[in-house]
C-alpha positions as CSV (number, residue, x, y, z in Angstrom):
1,M,-13.6,6.0,7.7
2,A,-11.5,3.0,6.7
3,E,-10.7,0.2,9.0
4,K,-7.3,-0.1,10.3
5,V,-5.4,-2.9,8.7
6,E,-2.9,-5.0,10.9
7,I,0.2,-5.2,9.0
8,A,2.3,-8.4,9.2
9,E,6.0,-8.1,10.7
10,D,7.7,-9.3,7.6
11,I,5.9,-6.6,5.6
12,L,7.0,-3.9,8.0
13,K,10.6,-5.0,7.1
14,L,10.1,-4.3,3.3
15,S,11.1,-1.2,1.6
16,F,8.2,0.7,-0.2
17,E,9.6,-0.5,-3.5
18,Q,9.7,-4.2,-2.3
19,A,6.1,-3.9,-1.0
20,L,4.9,-2.4,-4.2
21,N,6.4,-5.0,-6.3
22,E,4.8,-7.7,-4.3
23,L,1.3,-6.1,-4.3
24,E,1.8,-5.8,-8.1
25,S,2.5,-9.4,-8.5
26,I,-0.5,-10.3,-6.2
27,V,-2.8,-8.2,-8.4
28,D,-1.5,-9.8,-11.5
29,R,-2.0,-13.4,-10.0
30,L,-5.5,-12.4,-9.0
31,E,-6.4,-10.8,-12.3
32,T,-5.5,-14.2,-14.1
33,G,-8.1,-16.0,-12.2
34,D,-5.9,-19.1,-12.0
35,V,-5.6,-19.1,-8.2
36,A,-7.8,-21.4,-6.1
37,L,-10.4,-19.8,-3.9
38,E,-8.5,-20.4,-0.6
39,E,-5.2,-19.0,-2.0
40,S,-7.1,-16.1,-3.5
41,I,-8.3,-15.2,0.0
42,E,-4.9,-15.6,1.5
43,I,-3.1,-13.4,-1.1
44,Y,-5.8,-10.9,-1.0
45,R,-5.4,-10.5,2.8
46,R,-1.7,-10.0,2.2
47,G,-2.4,-7.5,-0.7
48,S,-4.6,-5.5,1.8
49,Q,-1.5,-5.3,4.2
50,L,0.9,-4.3,1.4
51,R,-1.7,-1.6,0.1
52,A,-2.0,-0.3,3.8
53,Y,1.7,-0.4,4.3
54,C,2.5,1.4,1.0
55,D,-0.1,4.0,1.8
56,E,1.3,4.8,5.2
57,K,4.8,5.1,3.6
58,L,3.4,7.6,1.0
59,K,1.6,9.5,3.8
60,S,4.6,9.7,5.7
61,A,6.8,11.0,2.7
62,Q,4.1,13.6,2.1
63,A,4.1,14.7,5.5
64,K,8.0,15.2,5.5
65,I,7.6,17.1,2.2
66,E,5.0,19.5,3.7
67,K,7.2,20.0,6.7
68,I,10.2,20.9,4.4
69,T,7.8,23.2,2.3
70,G,6.8,25.0,5.3
71,D,3.0,25.4,5.2
72,G,1.9,22.3,3.7
73,S,1.3,23.6,0.2
74,S,3.5,21.2,-1.4
75,G,1.5,21.5,-4.7
76,L,2.1,17.8,-5.3
77,G,-1.4,17.0,-5.9
78,T,-1.0,13.5,-4.3
79,E,-4.0,11.3,-3.6
80,P,-4.3,8.2,-1.4
81,L,-3.9,4.7,-3.1
82,D,-7.3,3.8,-2.5
83,A,-9.1,6.8,-4.2
84,D,-11.1,5.9,-7.2
């Protein structure tokens, strides 16, 4: 089972879209390889928090949809963000 990630207060104030945009920016920066090691560690940590936050938001939205549809058979075929 995945370890629970503590999410920073400033992230909790973001909308899903804002958090996703910031996460995409972090991924882009890390992929370029132009970030110093210490900064890479810090932005990776923030990226992990953003990913956990977005995952929670998506799970919450899925639960609401399942509640609306009645029996949980929304048929959306959603998967968690960290599924490979």
